[in-house]
LUMTILUM-339205 format. One line per field, with one value per residue (C-alpha): residue in one letter; x, y, z; residue number from 1. Coordinates in nm, 4 decimals, padded with zeros to 6 digits, m for minus. Example, Ala and Ser with C-alpha at 12.3 -4.5 7.8 and 13.67 -1.06 7.14 Angstrom:
BEGIN
resn = c(a s)
x = c(01.2300 01.3670)
y = c(m00.4500 m00.1060)
z = c(00.7800 00.7140)
resi = c(1 2)
END
This chain:
BEGIN
resn = c(m a s p s i p a d q i p p l d p g l l n l n q d e f t f f k a l t g i k d d d e v k k h i i d v q e k a y q v f p y p c i r v f n f t r l k i s g l p a y a h l i r l k d e h s n a v l l d a g c c f g n d l r k a v l d g w p v e n v i g v d i e d a f w k s g h e l f k s t p e t f p a g f i a g d i f k d e v i a p s d p f y k e p t s n r p v h l n d l q s l i p l q g h v s a i h a s s l f h l f d e d k q a i l a k r l a s l l s p y p g s v i f g s h g g l p e k k r l e f p k f n a w m f c h d p g s w k a l w e g i f k p g t i r v d v t l q p i d k s g v h i f k k e d t k t y l l v c f p t a r a s q m a s a d a v m y p e r p h d a t l l e l d e r e t e f f k a l t g i e n t e e l k q h i t d i q r r a y r v y r y p c i a i f a f t s l r t a r l p g y r r a l q i p r q r p d a i f l d l a c c f g n i l r k a v a d g w p v e n a v g s d l h e g l w e f g h d l f k s s p e t f p a g f v p g d a f s s a v i e p r e p f y s p p q t t r p a d l r s l k s l t p l q g h v s a i h a s c f f h l f n e d q q h t l a k q v a t l l s p e p g s v i f g v h g g k d q k g f i t e v t n s r g e h m f g h s p e s w v e l w e n q v f k t g s v k v e a e l v q q t r t f s h s v g l a n c s d f i s v p p p s v)
x = c(00.0050 00.3091 00.3752 00.3668 00.6679 00.9013 01.0206 01.3589 01.5528 01.4069 01.4984 01.6488 01.9610 01.9486 02.0332 02.1078 02.0963 01.7207 01.7019 01.6191 01.4847 01.3179 01.3759 01.0528 01.1584 01.4865 01.3516 01.1042 01.3800 01.6138 01.3236 01.2441 01.5862 01.8003 02.0635 02.1442 02.3828 02.2053 02.4801 02.4360 02.0639 02.0916 02.3320 02.0845 01.8059 02.0015 02.1332 01.7599 01.6388 01.9319 01.8013 01.4504 01.5004 01.6679 01.3393 01.0979 01.2317 00.9219 00.9441 00.8279 01.1294 01.3709 01.2598 01.2309 00.8812 00.8708 01.0568 00.7910 00.5514 00.2553 m00.0040 00.0877 00.0646 m00.2757 m00.5731 m00.7392 m00.4456 m00.5605 m00.9286 m00.7594 m00.5539 m00.8879 m01.0531 m00.8105 m00.9250 m01.2951 m01.3123 m01.0869 m01.0809 m01.0725 m00.8862 m00.6489 m00.5823 m00.2877 m00.3842 m00.0884 00.1392 00.4729 00.7222 00.4485 00.5989 00.2644 00.1422 00.4407 00.4011 00.0584 00.1681 00.4426 00.1811 m00.0248 m00.2344 m00.2134 00.0020 m00.2475 m00.5233 m00.3178 m00.2986 m00.1538 m00.2247 m00.0055 00.0523 00.3787 00.4865 00.8609 00.7322 00.6546 00.9950 01.1624 00.9910 01.1020 01.4807 01.4099 01.3057 01.5084 01.2037 01.0475 00.7069 00.7396 00.8755 00.6102 00.3230 00.0933 m00.1183 m00.0491 m00.2289 m00.0138 m00.2757 m00.4428 m00.7261 m00.9132 m00.9286 m01.2321 m01.0540 m00.8864 m01.2003 m01.5628 m01.7711 m02.0106 m02.1890 m02.0912 m02.2387 m02.4837 m02.5007 m02.3067 m02.1994 m02.3485 m01.9886 m01.7406 m01.4547 m01.1532 m00.9470 m00.5859 m00.5293 m00.1837 m00.3628 m00.5920 m00.5296 m00.7731 m00.9629 m01.3105 m01.3262 m01.2666 m01.5752 m01.7698 m01.5024 m01.2343 m01.2562 m00.9766 m00.8397 m00.5340 m00.4479 m00.1915 m00.0292 m00.2562 m00.5591 m00.3605 m00.2195 m00.5293 m00.7652 m01.1006 m01.3266 m01.0722 m01.0702 m01.4405 m01.3947 m01.1250 m01.3195 m01.6345 m01.3739 m01.2438 m01.5692 m01.7248 m01.4420 m01.5624 m01.7014 m02.0579 m01.9340 m01.9755 m01.6406 m01.5152 m01.2771 m01.0945 m00.8356 m00.5028 m00.3531 m00.3214 m00.2172 m00.4661 m00.5303 m00.7773 m00.9533 m00.9608 m00.7712 m00.5398 m00.1621 00.0521 00.4284 00.5310 00.9078 00.8589 00.5512 00.3498 00.0474 m00.1569 m00.5313 m00.5723 m00.8990 m01.0298 m01.1797 m01.5328 m01.5073 m01.3253 m01.6277 m01.8707 m01.7002 m01.7506 m02.0753 m02.1889 m02.0944 m02.2474 m02.6185 m02.7000 m02.6115 m02.4254 m02.0798 m01.9133 m01.6272 m01.3437 m01.0856 m00.8128 m00.5822 m00.2325 00.0840 00.3670 00.7101 00.8537 00.6601 00.7245 00.5090 00.7976 00.9765 00.7335 00.7200 00.7202 00.8531 00.5191 00.3321 00.2504 00.1770 m00.0609 m00.1627 m00.5486 m00.5733 m00.9002 m01.0820 m01.3463 m01.5573 m01.5826 m01.9113 m02.1650 m02.2942 m02.0243 m01.9234 m01.7619 m01.4309 m01.4720 m01.7542 m01.5135 m01.2540 m01.5375 m01.6051 m01.3698 m01.3535 m01.5114 m01.3692 m01.6042 m01.8376 m02.0854 m02.2351 m02.3957 m02.6484 m02.9640 m03.2765 m03.5820 m03.8386 m04.0439 m03.7144 m03.5712 m03.9106 m03.8973 m03.5368 m03.6371 m03.9339 m03.7557 m03.4274 m03.5609 m03.2934 m03.4595 m03.1538 m03.1038 m02.7141 m02.6896 m02.9242 m02.6933 m02.3901 m02.5559 m02.6402 m02.3036 m02.1338 m02.3324 m02.2430 m01.8991 m01.9055 m02.1130 m01.9118 m01.5832 m01.7621 m01.9603 m01.8303 m02.1349 m02.1947 m02.5679 m02.4067 m02.1577 m02.4164 m02.6558 m02.9273 m03.0520 m03.1932 m03.4222 m03.8127 m03.8808 m04.0106 m04.2814 m04.3944 m04.4771 m04.8293 m04.7375 m04.6398 m04.9845 m05.1844 m04.9628 m05.0936 m05.4491 m05.3904 m05.3745 m05.7262 m05.8683 m05.6206 m05.5065 m05.2387 m05.0813 m04.7176 m04.5050 m04.1597 m03.8583 m03.6138 m03.2570 m03.3882 m03.0260 m03.0903 m03.4370 m03.5718 m03.8582 m03.9755 m03.9761 m04.1543 m04.4270 m04.4596 m04.4782 m04.7597 m04.9633 m04.8365 m04.8075 m04.4540 m04.5014 m04.6173 m04.3260 m04.0144 m03.6703 m03.4256 m03.0753 m02.7477 m02.5915 m02.7201 m02.4750 m02.6782 m02.9947 m02.7835 m02.6530 m03.0110 m03.1047 m02.7972 m02.9236 m03.2731 m03.1833 m03.3813 m03.3471 m03.4842 m03.7356 m03.8354 m03.8627 m03.9572 m03.9947 m03.8492 m03.5142 m03.3971 m03.0160 m02.9164 m02.9033 m03.2394 m03.0978 m03.0320 m03.2689 m03.1819 m03.3492 m03.6328 m03.6874 m03.7627 m04.1315 m04.4074 m04.5952 m04.9251 m05.2608 m05.4466 m05.3951 m05.1222 m05.1740 m04.8951 m04.9736 m04.8931 m04.6034 m04.7229 m04.3839 m04.1858 m03.8915 m03.8484 m03.7833 m03.4548 m03.5551 m03.8100 m03.9443 m04.2311 m04.3594 m04.4267 m04.7661 m04.8180 m04.6585 m04.9266 m04.6670 m04.3366 m04.0878 m03.7595 m03.5726 m03.2318 m03.1884 m03.2594 m03.0255 m02.7346 m02.7779 m02.7712 m03.0927 m03.0976 m03.0372 m03.3008 m03.5295 m03.4234 m03.4700 m03.8055 m03.9370 m03.7927 m03.9586 m04.2730 m04.3410 m04.3764 m04.6587 m05.0025 m05.2557 m05.5225 m05.6530 m05.4501 m05.1095 m04.8356 m04.4533 m04.3369 m04.0207 m03.7573 m03.4616 m03.2320 m03.3919 m03.3803 m03.5805 m03.4575 m03.3742 m02.9683 m02.6847 m02.6603 m02.3196 m02.2926 m02.2417 m02.0814 m02.1678 m01.9462 m01.7976 m01.6980 m01.9793 m02.2383 m02.5591 m02.8669 m03.1907 m03.5075 m03.7521 m04.0896 m04.2313 m03.9384 m04.0283 m04.3911 m04.3365 m04.0891 m04.3516 m04.6754 m04.5837 m04.2622 m04.2907 m04.6487 m04.9413 m05.0639 m05.3499 m05.2859 m05.1095 m05.1372 m04.8063 m04.7431 m04.4128 m04.2729 m03.9494 m03.8589 m03.5311 m03.3115 m03.2202 m03.1050 m02.7691 m02.8459 m02.7498 m02.4055 m02.3169 m02.4697 m02.8124 m02.9880 m03.3377 m03.5330 m03.8009 m04.0694 m04.3067 m04.6228 m04.7258 m05.0366 m05.2862 m05.5886 m05.9517 m06.0873 m06.2851 m06.6582)
y = c(00.0089 00.2345 00.2626 00.0787 m00.1526 m00.0900 m00.3351 m00.4751 m00.3893 m00.0206 00.0280 00.3815 00.3984 00.5588 00.9026 01.0453 01.3782 01.3609 01.3515 01.7245 01.7661 02.0749 02.1995 02.0525 01.7136 01.7348 01.8425 01.5156 01.2756 01.4110 01.3682 01.0154 00.8730 01.0558 01.1586 01.5126 01.5629 01.6784 01.4723 01.1542 01.1799 01.1826 00.9017 00.6807 00.7757 00.6587 00.3745 00.2408 00.3351 00.1424 m00.1806 m00.1151 m00.0468 m00.3522 m00.5526 m00.2972 m00.0652 00.1715 00.5361 00.6492 00.5106 00.6335 00.9787 00.9664 01.0356 00.8626 01.1450 01.3636 01.5152 01.4911 01.4599 01.7657 01.9881 01.8985 02.1590 01.8824 01.8137 02.0736 01.8929 01.5816 01.6820 01.8270 01.5074 01.3275 01.5662 01.5652 01.1593 01.0097 00.6635 00.8142 00.5957 00.7076 00.4804 00.5475 00.3507 00.2888 00.3859 00.2800 00.3504 00.4994 00.8369 01.0171 00.8067 00.8923 01.2576 01.2443 01.0485 01.2996 01.5958 01.4046 01.1477 00.8024 00.5637 00.2943 00.4522 00.4690 00.2043 00.1663 m00.0759 m00.1578 m00.4365 m00.5536 m00.6133 m00.5248 m00.1764 m00.1466 m00.3262 m00.0692 00.2045 00.0319 00.0441 00.4012 00.5577 00.3167 00.1884 m00.1513 m00.3042 m00.2299 00.1237 00.2296 m00.0075 00.1142 m00.1493 m00.2560 m00.4787 m00.6159 m00.6954 m00.5714 m00.3450 m00.4892 m00.8214 m00.9316 m01.0710 m00.7224 m00.5052 m00.6622 m00.4997 m00.2980 00.0378 00.3292 00.3682 00.6330 00.5257 00.3729 m00.0050 m00.2613 m00.4230 m00.2947 m00.0809 m00.3180 m00.2431 m00.3354 m00.2320 m00.4094 m00.7449 m00.7079 m00.9195 m00.7259 m00.4075 m00.5587 m00.5286 m00.1516 m00.0882 00.2108 00.2868 00.5052 00.8495 00.9739 00.8150 00.9313 00.8389 00.9953 00.9137 00.6057 00.6468 00.7490 00.3959 00.2276 00.2724 00.4681 00.1709 00.0334 00.3888 00.3632 00.0402 00.1720 00.4729 00.2487 00.0446 00.3225 00.4739 00.1837 00.2106 00.5613 00.6257 00.8086 01.0218 01.3963 01.5170 01.1975 01.2570 01.0815 01.3405 01.3210 01.4085 01.2204 01.2655 01.4851 01.6940 01.9862 01.7065 01.3548 01.0908 00.8025 00.9343 00.6882 00.6593 00.4069 00.4438 00.2790 00.0525 00.2387 00.4698 00.6592 00.7597 01.0998 01.2675 01.6227 01.8015 01.7480 01.3917 01.3461 01.5239 01.3314 00.9960 01.0387 01.2013 00.8801 00.6622 00.8229 00.9249 01.2911 01.5418 01.3256 01.4381 01.7540 01.7345 01.9733 01.9463 02.1748 02.1404 02.2152 02.2214 02.0607 02.0727 01.7842 01.4423 01.0754 01.1013 01.2937 00.9771 00.9249 01.2693 01.3715 01.7185 01.8405 01.6920 01.9413 01.7546 01.8287 01.7039 01.6779 01.7771 01.6543 01.6495 01.4089 01.3454 01.5899 01.3519 01.5826 01.4014 01.6130 01.8396 01.9909 02.0918 02.2994 02.4965 02.5272 02.7277 02.9472 03.0791 03.2531 03.0381 03.1655 03.0946 02.9113 03.1008 02.8960 03.2092 03.2659 03.0068 03.1733 02.9535 03.1358 02.9562 02.8170 02.6776 02.5265 02.3386 02.2299 02.0675 01.9178 01.7516 01.6350 01.5347 01.3920 01.5927 01.7624 01.9314 02.2557 02.2726 01.9214 02.0219 02.3123 02.0932 01.8466 02.1297 02.3005 01.9434 01.8973 02.2417 02.1889 01.8967 02.0203 02.3293 02.1390 01.9996 02.3165 02.6406 02.8228 03.1461 03.0002 02.6922 02.9101 03.1192 02.8580 03.0036 02.6277 02.6609 02.9521 02.8997 03.2700 03.1371 02.9654 03.2933 03.4142 03.4739 03.2444 02.9528 02.9764 02.9922 02.6864 02.4705 02.5245 02.3434 01.9526 02.0373 02.0616 01.8645 01.5530 01.4832 01.8213 01.8334 02.0506 02.1336 02.2881 02.4371 02.4904 02.3061 02.2873 02.0376 02.0571 02.2389 02.4066 02.1036 01.9245 02.2063 02.1727 01.7984 01.8542 02.0915 01.8521 01.8218 01.4599 01.3527 01.1387 01.4383 01.6511 01.6754 01.8671 01.9736 02.1362 02.1242 01.8673 01.5440 01.5686 01.8653 01.6331 01.3374 01.6294 01.6754 01.3296 01.3413 01.6932 01.5610 01.2097 01.0817 00.8228 00.7802 00.5278 00.7685 01.0754 00.9276 01.2360 01.2814 01.4486 01.5479 01.6554 01.8902 02.2326 02.4246 02.5731 02.2565 02.1101 01.7731 01.8817 02.0891 02.0979 02.4432 02.5052 02.7467 02.7342 02.5523 02.7297 02.4257 02.0529 01.9034 01.5710 01.3866 01.1796 01.3105 01.1057 00.8523 00.8096 01.1163 00.9098 00.7591 01.1058 01.1551 01.4766 01.7485 01.7398 01.4901 01.7461 02.0216 02.1346 01.9272 02.1098 02.2961 02.4781 02.5696 02.7347 02.9066 03.1332 03.2627 03.1537 03.4008 03.6457 03.4475 03.5077 03.8130 03.9865 03.7511 03.4308 03.5015 03.5644 03.2297 03.0578 03.2159 03.0597 02.7317 02.7214 02.8579 02.5412 02.3445 02.5392 02.3452 02.5632 02.5107 02.7988 02.8632 02.6944 02.9194 03.0020 03.1825 03.2643 03.5448 03.6647 03.9692 04.2811 04.6550 04.9708 04.9837 04.6857 04.6673 04.5257 04.4552 04.6048 04.4877 04.1335 03.9342 03.5790 03.2728 03.4231 03.7541 03.9400 04.1814 04.0166 04.1456 04.2316 04.3193 04.5818 04.4665 04.6499 04.4919 04.1464 04.1655 04.3061 03.9777 03.7211 03.8808 04.0174 03.8278 03.4937 03.4104 03.5547 03.8841 03.8208 03.4581 03.4996 03.7350 03.8590 04.0139 04.1361 04.3295 04.4731 04.3876 04.5189 04.2338 04.2440 03.8993 03.7533 03.5670 03.9001 03.7897 04.0676 04.3706 04.5267 04.3679 04.4156 04.0922 04.0829 03.8384 03.7140 03.5216 03.4284 03.2841 03.1486 03.3108 03.1652 03.2180 03.5454 03.5146)
z = c(00.0119 00.0100 m00.3811 m00.6884 m00.7458 m01.0468 m01.2729 m01.1556 m01.4852 m01.4344 m01.0509 m01.0257 m00.7937 m00.4905 m00.4485 m00.0905 m00.2298 m00.2130 00.1527 00.2269 00.5991 00.7059 01.0362 01.1846 01.0418 01.1958 01.5294 01.5045 01.4136 01.6845 01.9472 01.8420 01.7616 02.0373 01.7662 01.8081 01.5328 01.2035 00.9768 01.1926 01.1773 00.7972 00.7920 00.9995 00.7792 00.4621 00.6289 00.6931 00.3482 00.1866 00.3650 00.3158 m00.0672 m00.1094 m00.0283 m00.1445 m00.4211 m00.3817 m00.5475 m00.1989 m00.0325 m00.2858 m00.2372 00.1460 00.1523 00.4923 00.6289 00.5286 00.8117 00.5901 00.8350 01.0659 00.7539 00.6615 00.7462 00.9277 01.1589 01.4329 01.4327 01.4790 01.8015 01.9278 01.8919 02.1489 02.4127 02.3309 02.3148 02.5505 02.3704 02.0256 01.7838 01.5024 01.2170 00.9409 00.6051 00.4030 00.7001 00.5731 00.8338 01.0695 01.0745 01.0844 01.3502 01.5595 01.5139 01.6293 01.9332 02.0034 01.9780 02.2462 02.0969 02.3233 02.1772 02.3015 02.0775 01.7569 01.5008 01.1370 00.8573 00.5396 00.3103 00.4651 00.8068 00.7197 00.6913 01.0533 01.1318 00.9470 01.1370 01.4656 01.3293 01.1696 01.5059 01.7465 01.9021 01.9799 02.0218 02.3891 02.3704 02.0937 02.1604 01.8905 01.7113 01.3458 01.0770 00.8089 00.5414 00.2094 00.2717 m00.0253 00.1604 00.3351 00.6298 00.6931 00.6462 00.5886 00.3493 00.5456 00.5146 00.7207 01.0640 01.1464 01.5163 01.7604 01.6836 01.8762 01.9167 02.2043 02.0970 02.1339 02.4463 02.3057 01.9508 01.9567 01.9810 01.6552 01.3560 01.1333 01.1344 01.1408 01.5246 01.4540 01.1944 01.3525 01.6225 01.4503 01.5158 01.2910 00.9515 00.7860 00.4472 00.2244 m00.1097 m00.1143 m00.3571 m00.6448 m00.6575 m00.7720 m01.0471 m01.0040 m00.9363 m00.6645 m00.5157 m00.4621 m00.3032 m00.0766 00.0292 00.1092 00.3270 00.5322 00.5548 00.7414 01.0043 01.0741 01.4140 01.3960 01.6860 01.5912 01.4575 01.3221 01.0054 00.7240 00.5791 00.3697 00.0425 m00.2882 m00.6222 m00.8157 m01.1363 m01.2663 m01.4532 m01.3285 m01.5276 m01.5536 m01.5942 m01.7863 m01.7258 m02.0065 m01.9040 m01.5944 m01.6923 m01.4404 m01.3994 m01.1309 m01.1257 m01.0074 m00.9002 m00.9470 m00.6592 m00.7929 m00.8624 m00.5129 m00.3467 m00.5473 m00.4587 m00.0893 m00.1044 m00.2754 m00.0092 00.3023 00.3235 00.2041 00.4684 00.6907 00.5636 00.4316 00.1902 00.1722 m00.0989 m00.2433 m00.5426 m00.4738 m00.7198 m00.5601 m00.6048 m00.3926 m00.3792 m00.4472 m00.7676 m00.9262 m00.9519 m01.2586 m01.3702 m01.7356 m01.8286 m01.9384 m01.6757 m01.3630 m01.0651 m00.7722 m00.4386 m00.3709 m00.0136 00.1374 00.4622 00.2903 00.5955 00.8456 00.9521 01.0564 01.2055 01.1956 00.9510 01.2179 01.1620 00.8367 01.0233 01.3233 01.0990 00.9867 01.3145 01.5592 01.8761 02.1987 02.5299 02.7110 02.9486 03.1602 03.3053 02.9723 03.0606 03.1968 03.2302 03.3282 03.5399 03.2348 03.0809 03.3894 03.4359 03.0629 03.0953 03.4111 03.2937 02.9748 03.1161 03.4289 03.6344 03.9431 04.0693 03.9285 03.9757 03.8098 03.5189 03.4674 03.4644 03.2110 02.9542 03.0226 02.9515 02.6174 02.5055 02.5521 02.3469 02.0778 02.0714 01.9845 01.6806 01.5868 01.6671 01.6291 01.8376 01.9049 02.0883 02.2750 02.4128 02.4944 02.2580 02.2156 02.5741 02.4951 02.4629 02.3496 02.0223 02.2368 02.3437 02.0077 01.8676 01.5712 01.8003 02.0080 01.6987 01.5394 01.8469 01.7614 01.4323 01.5222 01.6929 01.3210 01.1713 01.3202 01.0680 01.0694 01.0334 01.2267 01.0672 01.2680 01.0141 01.1464 01.4334 01.5952 01.9004 01.8446 02.1555 02.0087 01.8335 02.1631 02.3088 02.0554 02.1323 02.5019 02.4343 02.2587 01.9204 01.7993 01.7930 01.4920 01.3045 01.3923 01.1767 01.2154 00.9687 01.0031 00.8011 01.0342 01.1387 01.4524 01.5921 01.6186 01.7755 02.0396 02.0916 02.2089 02.4443 02.5593 02.6453 02.7307 02.4527 02.1592 01.8258 01.9921 02.2940 02.0706 01.7402 01.5500 01.1951 01.1135 00.7731 00.7376 00.4540 00.2977 00.2754 m00.0580 m00.2142 m00.4766 m00.3401 m00.0043 m00.1264 m00.5041 m00.6093 m00.7280 m00.6656 m00.3667 m00.3427 m00.3859 m00.3763 m00.2288 m00.3775 m00.5750 m00.3845 m00.0759 00.2716 00.3813 00.6391 00.8382 00.8788 01.0114 00.6795 00.4763 00.2987 00.1961 00.2455 m00.1146 m00.0416 00.2435 m00.0118 00.0272 00.3347 00.6280 00.8320 01.0824 01.0029 01.2544 01.1410 01.3899 01.4052 01.0390 00.7714 00.8958 00.8166 00.4446 00.2214 00.0927 m00.2429 m00.0597 00.2064 m00.0823 m00.2474 00.1182 00.1347 m00.1668 m00.0817 00.2400 00.0911 m00.1166 00.1975 00.3305 00.3108 00.1300 00.3788 00.5695 00.9107 00.8198 00.9287 00.8939 01.2077 01.4095 01.5089 01.2931 01.3232 01.2045 01.1476 01.1606 00.7910 00.5870 00.5538 00.7166 01.0774 01.1455 01.5137 01.4111 01.1271 00.9652 00.9300 00.6365 00.8273 00.6254 00.8189 00.8347 00.6598 00.8439 00.7114 00.8459 00.9140 00.6095 00.3674 00.5669 00.4870 00.1167 00.0686 00.1590 00.0568 m00.2841 m00.3887 m00.2735 m00.2512 m00.4813 m00.3562 m00.1143 m00.0836 00.2763 00.5455 00.7337 01.0678 01.1567 01.4710 01.5479 01.9210 02.0782 02.1714 02.5674 02.6702 02.6105 02.2843 02.1024 02.0623 02.3355 02.1394 02.1226 01.8289 01.7314 01.6493 01.3651 01.4799 01.2021 01.1505 00.7896 00.7560 00.4946 00.5684 00.5053 00.1879 00.1406 00.1852)
resi = c(1 2 3 4 5 6 7 8 9 10 11 12 13 14 15 16 17 18 19 20 21 22 23 24 25 26 27 28 29 30 31 32 33 34 35 36 37 38 39 40 41 42 43 44 45 46 47 48 49 50 51 52 53 54 55 56 57 58 59 60 61 62 63 64 65 66 67 68 69 70 71 72 73 74 75 76 77 78 79 80 81 82 83 84 85 86 87 88 89 90 91 92 93 94 95 96 97 98 99 100 101 102 103 104 105 106 107 108 109 110 111 112 113 114 115 116 117 118 119 120 121 122 123 124 125 126 127 128 129 130 131 132 133 134 135 136 137 138 139 140 141 142 143 144 145 146 147 148 149 150 151 152 153 154 155 156 157 158 159 160 161 162 163 164 165 166 167 168 169 170 171 172 173 174 175 176 177 178 179 180 181 182 183 184 185 186 187 188 189 190 191 192 193 194 195 196 197 198 199 200 201 202 203 204 205 206 207 208 209 210 211 212 213 214 215 216 217 218 219 220 221 222 223 224 225 226 227 228 229 230 231 232 233 234 235 236 237 238 239 240 241 242 243 244 245 246 247 248 249 250 251 252 253 254 255 256 257 258 259 260 261 262 263 264 265 266 267 268 269 270 271 272 273 274 275 276 277 278 279 280 281 282 283 284 285 286 287 288 289 290 291 292 293 294 295 296 297 298 299 300 301 302 303 304 305 306 307 308 309 310 311 312 313 314 315 316 317 318 319 320 321 322 323 324 325 326 327 328 329 330 331 332 333 334 335 336 337 338 339 340 341 342 343 344 345 346 347 348 349 350 351 352 353 354 355 356 357 358 359 360 361 362 363 364 365 366 367 368 369 370 371 372 373 374 375 376 377 378 379 380 381 382 383 384 385 386 387 388 389 390 391 392 393 394 395 396 397 398 399 400 401 402 403 404 405 406 407 408 409 410 411 412 413 414 415 416 417 418 419 420 421 422 423 424 425 426 427 428 429 430 431 432 433 434 435 436 437 438 439 440 441 442 443 444 445 446 447 448 449 450 451 452 453 454 455 456 457 458 459 460 461 462 463 464 465 466 467 468 469 470 471 472 473 474 475 476 477 478 479 480 481 482 483 484 485 486 487 488 489 490 491 492 493 494 495 496 497 498 499 500 501 502 503 504 505 506 507 508 509 510 511 512 513 514 515 516 517 518 519 520 521 522 523 524 525 526 527 528 529 530 531 532 533 534 535 536 537 538 539 540 541 542 543 544 545 546 547 548 549 550 551 552 553 554 555 556 557 558 559 560 561 562 563 564 565 566 567 568 569 570 571 572 573 574 575 576 577 578 579 580 581 582 583 584 585 586 587 588 589 590 591 592 593 594 595 596 597 598 599 600 601 602 603)
END
């Protein structure tokens, strides 16, 4: 799994001049080998390389790829190091680990050695690693599997895990004979200079096998770098009777999104020109080489990491948790925790865990504990709907942990007729942790995904007469919101629209409007950042560092009554209220509460 071999008569001679350690690499090797002199470090590395190359004349060994600290140069590395603090038993796997330099770097940076494991085709690679770093299985007791990842006895074919596996996480990784016991238990999988060794079909198989190992715990990741190109294709190297298949960023993203359920992962990938890499052993003069640097699964259950980069980190401040009497009683009733201090500690514990994965200001300031929406006129009117329509559906858009959806159920809305949706499934999972529930004890539906995406809500006009489609019977089976178009009686969306600019808010409103039932009394309601006159809210910025856009009550009414719906088909009520609670991100914001309803037919 390290690199394709070259025919014996075409094996290039070794060139010690290719060893070019930077300062970080010198420091790393000195720390692990105990050799302090630069020249002695280089001589030791060259001696180990010569012995290994006699057995495995691979390009990656010839060009000293095993000395590169690939893992710590990747964008995901900081997230990887955070994972070990968040999840004490988190497992790190290095696929195609060769001599194990990247695993050792992670251990040097604090990852517990008993929680790391490597896999490669040859046991001799791992033994060469011990020689290179002057270690033994006793002094570096990491796990290692010698085997072919494509073999069922190494990784059994399996779908990815979306909930905790029923098997226990193996206690001693260095006792493992295969990776099968780790399926669903690995928090971080590093694989670099690996995928491009195989054709497109085998890369898909490899991706599926690695995906089966990934833990469903929020924040779990697969990351690395591989040969890439602006347009995917197979590169031929006739001189060496060799080839590489290189994905482009779009095809790489499609590969991973095709393996996992829609909305359960986020794929971040960039294409970077390179000057120094093992693929240069095959380089033709007219072939520019690239690295495909990927963060292919910040699962989201966890899409964590990329979002974490987008928002500046806030210091944890437990004093921002302010429960009023109604909120305290609500959380006590749903969690079963009667002691107020224990309840606050439980909420804070969940918030800490969630914020490590989703660095959203609303989580940092405990906005998910607020029941202010339940005090809106729109909420009270929505609760009247099930009395006339027993099958009426309540949808909570951008539901986060689902507190408002749970409040509606606690206030009488049938749970089987309630459904939430948010970009990240992991937020919903944290909701189960927060409220001490499970999909069995709180069987509401949940649809992960981007409300702007046609895969989640298919663009169309709102309904002015009953839809021809049948209302879905089991909301838990939904894979998108499209089957709900024209069937939703109450839609709640708060702290959502102001995240986007004016044009995007218009697009989002049109998407949401397609879901509303045309039956009189159907409602859309919520609270968003607003202004006396529409424009940018200069006190705060969104995830891209841009000022948020706030509507005025007048522009909000105009948007819904005349731009989204046919004039006269809905009635919109909007009010601007000064925000005084800490949810305002520590500044004085005004919120625009709205109530959009389908009026009864004219008499």
